[in-house]
N, C-alpha and C positions, 0 to 999 in steps of 0.2 A: 504494500500500500504506500502511496506517496506520503511524504512527511507533512504533517498538519502544522501550518504556520499560524501563529497568533498575530492578528493585525496590530500594527504599531499605532498607538494613539498619542499624538504629541500633547504636551502640556499647552496651556493657553498663552503661548508667547505672543500670539497675534491678536489677543483680546482687544476690542475697540477701546479707545481712550475713554476712561470713566471720569466721573466728577470727583472721585476721591480715591486715594491710594495710600497704603502704608508700605514702607520699605524697611524691613526688619532684618538686621544682620546679627547673628549670634555665633558664639564659639562653644564647642561641645567639650564636655568632660570626657577625656579618653577612657577613663575607667567605667563610664556608664554609656558607652556608645550604643549598646544594645537597646537601652531605653529610648535613645534618640531615634534609632532606626524604626522602632515600633511606632513612634509618633509620626514620622515622615511617611511610612507606609500606609498609615490610616488617615492621612490628611484629607483625602478625597471625601471620606464619610463625614468628617468634621465640617468641611465646606458645604456639603449637602444639608447638614443639620441646621447650620446657621442661615444658609441661603434660602431655605424653604420658606422662611418667613415672608420673603418678597422676591419671587422668582424674576420679576421685571427689573430688579436691581443688579442682576448679572454679577453676583459675587463670584470671584475666582481667586486662586492662590497658586502662583508658580513658584516651584522650589528649585533653588540652585545649591549645588554641593561643591565645596572647595577641595583643592587637591590634598590638603593636609589630612583630611579624614575620609577621602573618597574610598580607598581600598578597605579600610576598617569598617566603614558604614555599609558599603555595597557588596563587598566580597569580589569585586571585579578590578582588573587593572585600569589604570587611568585612561580616559579618552586621549587621543593622540596629542592634542595641543594643550591639554589642561595643565597649568602650573600656577604658582602664586603670581599675583599682580606684580609686574616688574616696574619698579620706580623709574620715572623718566626725569632726568635732571637737565634742565636747560641753563643758559647763561643767567637768566633772570628768574624763571619760575620752575617749580618742581611738581610733578604728578606723584604724590606720596602714595606709599603702599601701607595699608592698615590691616589689622587682623580680621578674621571672619571665616567660619567654617560652613555656615548655612545662610542662604538668603531666602526670605519669604516675601514675595512680591504680591501683596494683597490688593485687589481692585474691586470696586463696586460703585454703583450710582449713589449709594447712601453711605455716609461716613459712619453711622452707627453700626452697620453690618461689618465694615472693616474693623472697627474697634472691637466688636464682640468676638470676631474670629481671632484677632490677635490675643485678646484676653484669654480665651479658652486654649489657644495654642500654647501660650506661655505657661498656663496652668498645667497643661499636660507635660511639658518639658521639665517644669520644676527646676530643681537645682542641677539637673543633668546638662544644662546649658546656661550661659549668661549672655546678656545683651551687650553687643559691641556698639551698635548704632541703631537708632529708631527715628524715622522721619515720617511725618504725616503730610502728604501732598494733596493739592487741590487743583481743579481746573480753574484757570484764570481767564475770565472773559472768553473770547473765541480762540481758546487753546494757545494763549500767549504766555511767554515767560515774564518774569518780573522786570526784565529789561525792555519789555514792550513789543517784542517781536513774536510772530507766530512760530511755534516750535514744531519740528517734525515734518516740515513740508516736503522733505526729500525722502520720506519713508517709502519703501517699496509697497506696491499694491497688487492685487490679483495674483496670478501665477508667479510673479516675481518675488512675492513675500516668502513663501516656503523655500524657494530656491536660494534666497539670501540668508535665511535664518536657521534652517533645519539641516543637520548633518545627514548625509546620504550614504551611498555605497562606499565612499572613500574611507569610512570608519564604521563598517556595518554593525558591529555590536552595539553601537550607540546611535544608530539611525533614529531620526525623529527628535533628537535632542538639540540643544543650542548652547553655545558659549554665551556667558553673561558677564558684563563688566559694569560695575557701579562706582560712581564718584559723587560726593556731596560738594557742591560749589557754593560759596558764600560771596555775595555781590557787594561792592561799594557803590550803593545807589547814588549817593551824593556826587561822587566823582563822575559816574555815568551820566547823570542828569545834567551835569555841567556842559556836556557836549551838545552841539546842535544836532538836529535830526539827520542832516546830511553827513556829519561826522560819524554818528552811530551807524548809519547805513553803510558807510565805507568800511567800518570794522566788521560788521556782520556779513556784508556782501549781498544784502537783500533790501528791497524797499520796506519801510516800516508799516505802511498802510495796508499793503496787500500781499507781502511776502515774495513778490516777483524778484527773481535773481537779477543782480546787476552784472554788467560786463566785468570780466576779470581786470584787475589793475594792470597798468602798463608794465612791460618788462622792466625788471630792475627795482620795482617798488615792492613794499611789503604786501603780502597776499591777505585777502579777507578770510574770515573764519570759514565760510562755506567752501572756499577753495581748498584750504588746508585740510578740512575734514572730509574731502572727497578723495577716495583712493581709486586710482586708475593705473592699470598696467597693460601688458600685451594682451591679456585675456578680456580687457574691457573694464568697465566701472564695477566696483564691488560695493553693493549696498549693505547697510545694517538697518535694523529696526530700533528706533529710539522711542521710548515710552516715558520721556522726561516729564517731571512735574515740578511746579513751583512749590515752595514752602516758606514759612516765615513766622516771626513774632515781632511785630512792629514795636511793641513795648520794650523789647530787648535789643532793638536795632538789628535784628537778624532777618536777612532777605536772601533767598537762595534758589538754586535749581538743583534737583536731584537727577543726575544723568544715569540712565540705565540703557545699555545697548545690548541687543540680542544679535548674534551673528553665527552663521554656519562655520566661519573661519575666524578664530581668535586673532590671528595675525593682522587681519584687516583693522580691527579696533586698535591694536597695539601700534600699527604704522600710523594711524590717524593721530594718536596721542604723541607719537614721536615728532610728527610734522608740526603739531600745535605747540609743544613745549620746547623743542630744540630749534625748530624753524626749518624752512625749506626755501632757500639755502639756510644752513645753520647760522644762528645769530639773529634771524628775523622771525621771532616767535609770533604766535597768534595774538593779536592785540586785544582780544576779548579777555585774555588772562591778566591784563593790566587792571581789570575791573572785577574779575571773578577768580577766587582762590580755591583750589582743590584741597579739601580737608580730609577726604578719605579716598581709598582706591582698593578695590577687592575684585577678584575674579572667581567665577563659578562655572559649573556646567549644569544646565537644567536638563536632566534626562527625560525621556518620554514618560507619559503617565503609565504606560504598560510596564516600563522598567521600574518605576517607583512602586507600583502595586506588587511587583514580584519580590520586593524586599521583605515582605511579611512572611 
């Protein structure tokens, strides 16, 4: 008889942008990795339990696993490109590397459902894990960041989306999974708002009102953010999926963007960060970094839902 293959169900890396999100990064206690595994394997049921209260709110949770605990938690060798976040040091700015074994990317149209899922999740993990970073994001007007520009306009759509985000036959044991990089950026809004609209548009490389791309800067001048963050080689342009969200506490003077990028190929995001922080050519860094400081940086692999369920 022919071998029976279990269909691969991807996690919701391509879930539509919601009104609310929580980005939760935790580190696991090595001595209690079995308890963490049990929670991760049963997460789908927990999402259903909370989400059933309002199915129209589209509650979801994507799980990413870091290289430090991957083999102990899953019992499998590392996906081909998975390794710790590599710090990128430029002449002026640094993309820092920070701890984290698990990422929980919680999304919903209702903030209370995100809150409840996180509360129950942390209750289940207990002292087997501790929180490294926790950010609550929100949709800002028409999907703008706090710098005033529409975010994610270059995201792949249609058949280009899985092609850009999901691992395929090149690493078949982990097909349907995705590499994930997260960074928490804090903005100096006073300095940013001191620029004219035209100056801001030159930094970003897009028009502020409608997000339309501007022509690339003339040869020999510093490149715009959209140019440095676009990776092109002999195979063509390599897209990633950004599900960034603004966050902030005006009373504390905290204004930021939580960057989260999903990609079929980790090297694409790494090259993007190299171009931004070191410059292309070196020395001409992304000018957005003069106003936005990276405070965290962590890399994960989000395996397929089929893979996660098999851990139990």
